[in-house]
N, C-alpha and C positions, 0 to 999 in steps of 0.2 A: 400428418399426425404430429401433434406437439410432443416433444421429448424434453423433459426438464433436465437439469444438471445431474441429479441423482440417478435418473434412469439412463442417461447417456454414459455416465461412469460405469454403471453396472453392465451395460451392453458391451463397452470396450473391454472390461475385465473378463466377462464371460467369453467373448470372442477370442481373447488371448488364451484362455484356458482351453478352448476347443482346438485352437491351432497347436497348442502344446501337445495334445493327445492324438490328433487325427490328421492334421493338415500336412505336416512334414514327416516324411518317412524316417529321417534321421532324428535322433534325440536332440531337443533344443539345448542350447548352451545357457546356463544360468550364471549370472555374476552379481554378487552382493557387495555393497559398499555403504559407507556412512560417514557422518561428520558430527562433531559435537563441539559445544562451547560451554565451559563452566565459568560463569561470570558472577562477580560480586559487585553490586552497585550500591552507592550511598548518595542520597540526596539530602541536603541540609535544610529542607523547607517543611514547615507545618501547613503550607498552603497547597502545594502541588504534590501529586503522586506521579512518579516517572513511569513512562511506558515507551517502548520502542516503536510501536505501531498503534494506529487508532483502534484496532479491534483487539488489543491486548489489555490486560488488567493494568491499573495504575498502582504503583507500589511506593510507599514512603519509607524514609530512613534507610537502614541497612537491609539489603535483600539479595537473595540468590536468583530470583525468578525473572526479572526483566530481560537479562542478557543470556540466560542459560537455555540451551535447546539441544535436542538430539534429533538427527535426521538419518533415515535409512532409505536406501534405494536399491531396487532390483532391476536388472536388465536381462530380458529373456530374448535370445537371438534364435530365430527360427531358420534363418538362412542369411546369406551375405547381404541381402537387401531388404530384409523384413525383421523387425524386432518390436518388443514391447518394453516400456519404461514406466515404473511406478516409484513414487517418492512420498514418504510420510514424514512430517516434521512435527515433533512434540514441543510445544512452547506455551507461553502464558496467555492463552486466548481467554477472552471474556466468556464466549459461548463455546462449549466444549463438545459439540457434535463432531462426528467423524469427518464430515465435509470440510470443516474448518482446519483440519490437519493434513488432508490429502492435497499435496501441492501438484503432483504430476500423476497421470495415469493415461498414457496414450500409446496407440499403435503407430509405427512409422514405417513407411515404404520408400526405399530409394529407387526411384523410377529409372534413373541413369546417373551418370557422373555429376550432372548439374542439377537435376530436379529431384525434389523429395516432398512427400506429403505426410501429414499427421492427422490423426483423428482421436478425440478424447479430451482429456484435460492437459493443457500445456501452458507454457509461459506466454504472457502477453508481450514480452520483450519491450516493455514500455519505458524501461530505464536502462542505463548503461550496464548495471549489475543486477538486473532482475533475476537472471538464472542463478547467480552465485551469492545473492544477498544474505542467505542463511549460512553459507559456508564460510565461517569466520577465518578459517585457514587461508582463504583465497585473497584476503585483503589485509591492509595494515591497521585499519580502524578496529575498535572493539565492535562497532556497528556502523553501517553507512549513515550519513547525516540525516537526522530525523526530518529536517525541513523538506528534504526531497523524498525520503523513503518511508516515512511513517504511513503514507497512504498506500504504499505498494502492497501491504497485506490484504487490503480490501479489493484490489484490482490487479494483482500480480499474476493471476492465471485466469484462464477461460475454458469453457467447454464448447467444442465445435470442431472445425476442420481448418487446416493450414497448409499452404503450399509455399515452397521456398525454392529460389533459383540461386545457385552459387557459381560464380565465374572467377577463375584464376586470372590475376593481373600481374604485370611486372613487379608491383610493389607487394603483392600478397593476394588478397581476394576481396570480392564484393559480393554481398548477399542481399537479395531482395525477397521480401516475404509479404504475404497477405493472408489474413485469417478472418473467419466469420463464425460467430456463435453467440454465447451468452455467458454471463457471470452472475453470481449471487453474493450479496453482502448479508451475513447473518451475525448480528452483534447483540444478541439478547443478553440481558444482565438482570441484576436484582430489581432495577427500576422498571423492567418490562421488556416486551418484544421490540426488536428493531430489525426489520428485514426489507430488502429491496432487490429487484432483479434488473440487471443490465441486459436488455434484449437487443437483438440485431446489432451486436457488438462487432464493429469492423476495426481491424488492426492492420496498419501498414508500417513497414519497417525497412530501413536501409542501413546496412552495416558495412564498414570498410575496415580492413585490418592489415597491418604489416608487422615486421619485427619490432619497429620502434614506436608505433602509434596505433591507436584504435579510435574509430569515429562512428557515431550512430545517430540516426534521426528516427523518431517514432511518432505515430499518430493513432489515436483511438477515438471512436465515435460510437455512442450507444443511446438507446432509447430506454428511459427509466419507466419501470412498470412494477406491478404487484407490490406496492409499498405498504408496509404494515408497522404501526407502532402503537404504544399503549393508549394514547388519546385520539386515535384516528377518527372514530365515530363522532366524538364530541366536536372535533374540528369540522367535520362534514355537516353536522346538524346546525352549527352556530348560525350560518347565514339564513337558514330557514326559519329559525325561531326568534331571531333578534328583532328589535324594533326596526321598522322600515328605514328610518334615517341612519341606522347603524349597519344595516345589512351589507352595504358596499365595503365597509372596513373589514367585516368578518369574512367576506368573500376574498378580500386581499390576503388575509391571513391564510385561508384555505389554499389559495394559489401558491403562496410562498412555501408552505409546509408540505403540500402533497404534490409531488412532481409527475404523477402518472401521465405518460404520453409525451413528456418533454425530453429533449435530447441534451446530452452533455458531450463535450469534446476535450481532448487532451493532446498536447504537442510537447515533445521534448527533444533536446539536442545535447549531445555530450561527447566528450573525448578524453583520451588519456595519451600522454606523450612521455617517452623515456629519453633522457639525454645524460650522458656520463653516469653519475650516481644518483641523479635526481629523477623524480617521477611527479608529473603534474597531471591533475585530474580536475575536470570541471563539468558541471551539468546545469542545464536550465530547463524549467518546465512551465507551461502555461495551461491552466485548467479553466475552461469556460462553462459556467453553470449559474443559473439564477435560483437554484434550490437552496432554501435557507439552512438545511442541515448539512449541505456540502457546497458552500458558496465558491464562486470563482476566485482564483488566486494565481499568483506568480511566485516561483520559488527556485532556488538554485544554490550552488556552493562552488568553491574553488579550494583545492587542497594541494599541498606541496609536501613531498616526502624525500628523505635522503637516506641512502643505503651505505652503511659503514660496517664491513664484515657481516655479522649476523644481526646487527641492530639497525632498526629503521625508525628514526624520529620523524614526526610529522606535525603539521599545523593545518587547520581547516577553518575557513570562514563560510558562514551560510546565512541565508535569510529566507523568510516567507512573508509575503504581503498580500492582503486582501484587495479585491478590486472595488468593493463597495463597503460602506459602513454597515455594521451588523445590527440592523434594526428593521423590523417588519412594519410596524406602525409607529411613526413619530408623534406620540400623543401631544407633546409640548407644542408642536407646530399647529395644533388644532385649537389652541386657545382662542376664544372669541367666535369660533365657527359652530360650536355646539353648546347647548345649555350646560351649566356646571354639573348637574346631576348625571346627565348622559355622558359627559366627558369623563367623570370619575368612574362611571360604570365601564366605559370603554377601556380606560387605563388599567383597571383591575382585570378585565377580561383578557386583554392582549398581553399582559405582563408575562405569562408563561411562554408565549410565542417569541416575544422579544428576548427573553432570557435564553431560549433554545437557540435562536439565531446568534446571539453573542457567544454562547458556549461553543458553537461550532466554528467560530471565526478564529483565524490564525494570523497573527502579525507579530513576528519576532525576528531577532538576529542572534547569532551565536558565534563564538570562537572556541575552537577545541585544539588541544595539544596532547601529544602522547608519544608512545613508542611501541614498536614490536621487536621482540627478541626471539629469534629462532634458535633455541637452545638444543633442539633435536631435529632430526629429519622429518619427524611426524608431529612435532609439538611446537607451539609458539606461545609465548607469554606476552600479553598486551596490557597496557595501562593507558588510561585516557582521562582527561579533565575537560568538562564542558561548562562553559559559562553562557547562560541564556539571558537575553534582555527582552522582556515581553511587554508589548504595548497594551494600552487600555483595551479591555475586552478582546485580547488576542491570544489567549492561552489554550486554544482548542486542541493542540497536540498533546496536552497533558491532562491528567485527571485533577480536577479541583476538589480538594478535600472539604470537610465540614458541610456547607450547604450545597455543594455540588455545582455552584454557578460561577461564572467567570468573574475575574477581578477587574473593577472599573478604574484601575490606576496602573501606572507603569510599575513593573516589578522586575526583579532579577532572580535567577535560579541557578544553583551550581550542582553538578553531578560528577562524582568520582567513580571510576570503573576500573576493574582489573579482571582479566580473564585468561583462561587456558583454552586454546583452540587446537583441534586435531582432526585428522581424517583417518579412516580405516577401511 
């Protein structure tokens, strides 16, 4: 029987409630916790709207919404080896259905000292800080580098089952884990629906940690299915109704835009190292895909921080580069191959597809500098300046204002941020 994400979450939550009332003779133990970040962001552009993740709103000028969030978590312990965890994070999502705010909802069973299993919605562990990316108190950045973490919102968790093996070592521990399930991207907006399902989602992860360093390798592989967007039927019908000489080009557009049945994969490696008062962090990711709305890319960053009493200044450099040029049909290259009237018709017809591919393309570099000040045991003040250099048709991480399409020339973009982070 096929169980979609919503049904699986409901099943896990109901099972947790049943266990709360009947499975354990002793009363379960409840623990509530939370985290918050109150962030004020200013961007100096009338071209771009700033967003911290691809599935969040883009905001211009002075705004409290891009970096502000509130997370609450509950842990229900039924026994020493069986518990339930749920986490909801309120933030500036474009599509505001409940599923876009539920980050965690899983049952966990500790089989023995080394082996544990989870079922429900849990982290994909695809980045070094996947689990803590929303807990601003856990890092010195106002936000993790967007070149690496902007996409984490769309594939930072999954619904399914996971098994993990942890082994103690002389330096600390090593953890191996494997997961299987699915995930859904729901990014509906005023421009229409945009949904896709990542089926047969396989996750593999290796983590090593000691007192002075941490290292992680992650791999994800999924089958794209159940894609839906506003112009879906028009794209499907175009090859059938177009003149025969143009049908192959419209078929090429359909193949580029509609990924049903194709697979995507992701690989990342990252580490953190402490020495004296310094902290070095670096991550690299490689995403393989030929889907025009989410094209293949490579991205990464390196960051250096220094701790002096309760103040931690830092500097970060980051980049994201596309693997191919963002064009579906290069109409200019067809000059002389088609009669001018047909060439003009093709150019007008495929222009939306080319603009969509360019709008999803990311090619940029950034440098960031800031500091964290722990003025209280539960509160931290952070400030950060980000300077982005964006290549032609490479602004896919940000919202393009006005006509909504990417900029076909090199641009720069500055963002100033200040925030208060706490846990409770």
